[in-house]
C-alpha positions as CSV (number, residue, x, y, z in Angstrom):
1,M,-24.8,-17.8,0.7
2,T,-25.5,-16.5,-2.8
3,I,-22.6,-14.5,-4.2
4,P,-23.8,-11.3,-6.0
5,V,-22.8,-11.0,-9.7
6,D,-21.2,-7.6,-8.9
7,I,-19.1,-9.0,-6.0
8,H,-15.9,-7.6,-7.6
9,H,-17.2,-4.1,-7.2
10,R,-18.1,-4.8,-3.6
11,I,-14.7,-6.3,-2.9
12,R,-13.0,-3.2,-4.4
13,A,-15.2,-0.8,-2.4
14,T,-14.4,-2.7,0.8
15,R,-10.7,-2.7,0.1
16,R,-10.8,1.0,-0.6
17,E,-12.9,1.7,2.5
18,K,-10.3,-0.1,4.6
19,D,-7.5,1.7,2.8
20,I,-5.7,-1.5,1.9
21,S,-3.5,-1.7,-1.3
22,Q,-4.0,-4.4,-3.9
23,E,-0.4,-5.5,-3.5
24,Y,-0.8,-6.0,0.3
25,L,-3.9,-8.2,-0.1
26,A,-2.3,-10.1,-3.0
27,N,0.7,-10.9,-0.7
28,L,-1.6,-11.9,2.1
29,L,-3.5,-14.3,-0.2
30,G,-0.3,-15.6,-1.8
31,I,-1.3,-14.4,-5.3
32,S,0.2,-11.8,-7.7
33,Q,-1.1,-8.2,-7.9
34,T,-2.2,-9.0,-11.4
35,A,-4.3,-11.9,-10.1
36,W,-5.8,-9.6,-7.5
37,S,-6.6,-7.0,-10.1
38,K,-8.5,-9.7,-12.1
39,I,-10.6,-10.3,-8.9
40,E,-11.5,-6.6,-8.7
41,T,-12.4,-6.4,-12.4
42,G,-14.6,-9.5,-12.3
43,A,-12.3,-11.5,-14.6
44,T,-12.0,-14.2,-11.9
45,R,-15.0,-16.3,-11.0
46,M,-15.7,-16.0,-7.3
47,E,-16.2,-19.1,-5.2
48,E,-17.6,-18.9,-1.7
49,A,-14.5,-20.3,0.0
50,Y,-12.3,-17.8,-1.8
51,L,-14.6,-14.9,-0.8
52,K,-14.1,-16.1,2.8
53,R,-10.3,-16.0,2.4
54,I,-10.6,-12.5,0.9
55,A,-12.9,-11.3,3.7
56,D,-10.5,-12.7,6.3
57,A,-7.6,-10.9,4.7
58,M,-9.5,-7.7,4.9
59,E,-10.6,-8.4,8.5
60,S,-14.2,-8.5,7.3
61,T,-16.9,-11.1,6.6
62,P,-18.3,-12.4,3.3
63,E,-21.7,-11.2,4.4
64,Y,-20.5,-7.6,4.9
65,I,-18.7,-7.6,1.5
66,S,-21.8,-9.1,-0.3
67,Q,-24.1,-6.5,1.2
68,K,-21.6,-3.6,0.6
69,E,-23.3,-0.7,-1.2
70,Y,-21.4,1.0,-4.0
71,Q,-22.2,3.3,-6.9
72,T,-21.1,2.3,-10.4
73,P,-18.9,5.0,-12.0
74,Q,-20.8,7.0,-14.6
75,I,-19.0,7.4,-17.8
76,S,-20.3,9.6,-20.6
77,N,-18.9,11.8,-23.4
78,N,-19.6,14.8,-21.2
79,N,-17.0,13.9,-18.6
80,C,-14.4,12.4,-21.0
81,K,-11.4,14.5,-21.7
82,G,-8.8,13.2,-24.1
83,D,-7.8,9.6,-23.2
84,F,-8.8,10.1,-19.6
85,V,-12.1,9.4,-18.0
86,Q,-13.3,11.3,-15.0
87,Y,-15.7,9.4,-12.7
88,S,-18.7,11.4,-11.6
89,T,-19.4,9.6,-8.3
90,I,-17.9,6.7,-6.5
91,E,-18.9,5.8,-3.0
92,N,-16.0,6.0,-0.5
93,Y,-14.3,8.7,-2.5
94,T,-12.0,10.2,0.0
95,K,-9.8,13.4,0.4
96,K,-6.8,11.1,-0.1
97,D,-8.2,10.1,-3.5
98,E,-8.8,13.7,-4.4
99,K,-5.2,14.6,-3.5
100,T,-4.0,11.6,-5.6
101,M,-6.1,12.6,-8.5
102,K,-4.8,16.2,-8.3
103,L,-1.2,14.9,-8.2
104,L,-1.8,12.7,-11.2
105,K,-3.4,15.5,-13.2
106,D,-0.5,17.8,-12.3
107,A,2.0,15.1,-13.3
108,M,0.1,14.6,-16.6
109,E,0.4,18.4,-17.3
110,T,4.1,18.3,-16.5
111,I,4.5,15.4,-18.9
112,K,2.6,17.2,-21.6
113,E,4.8,20.3,-21.1
114,T,7.9,18.2,-21.2
115,M,6.8,16.5,-24.4
116,N,6.3,19.9,-26.0
117,I,9.7,21.0,-24.9
118,L,11.2,17.8,-26.3
119,K,9.4,18.3,-29.6
120,D,10.7,21.8,-29.9
121,T,14.2,20.7,-29.0
122,Q,14.1,18.0,-31.6
123,K,13.0,20.5,-34.2
124,N,15.8,22.9,-33.2
125,Q,18.3,20.0,-33.4
126,E,17.1,19.1,-36.9
127,K,17.5,22.7,-38.0
128,L,21.0,22.8,-36.6
129,I,22.0,19.6,-38.3
130,S,20.6,20.8,-41.5
131,S,22.5,24.1,-41.2
132,L,25.7,22.2,-40.4
133,M,25.3,20.0,-43.4
134,E,24.9,23.0,-45.6
135,L,28.0,24.6,-44.2
136,S,30.0,21.5,-44.6
137,S,28.9,21.0,-48.2
138,K,30.0,24.6,-49.1
139,K,33.5,23.9,-48.0
């Protein structure tokens, strides 16, 4: 069997399709979550025997994973906002993923608001300290 160059994308698409976490698969395979992440990013060279182990862990076959269709995320300046990239289309994008993305966006907004409040608080504290120092020097 010839292993496609883009097998890491296909492995990720299959894992997501089956709604399996990286951590769960890493535990099944006896590797760290970081090692699993390297598999999905293509940083680890894929051997046929290892693909078989991965397929077994996902209750699939190497042939199914190798033939899995996926769409590469499209990244452009038009869909970049700040430090965050929005993916235009990804096969197997589910309602669960949409809810997760909304929760993450909401959390980021809350963090931004909190940071602004903290900056304002720090400025007010600096003004208060400055005023207190002036008062103490006048005594």
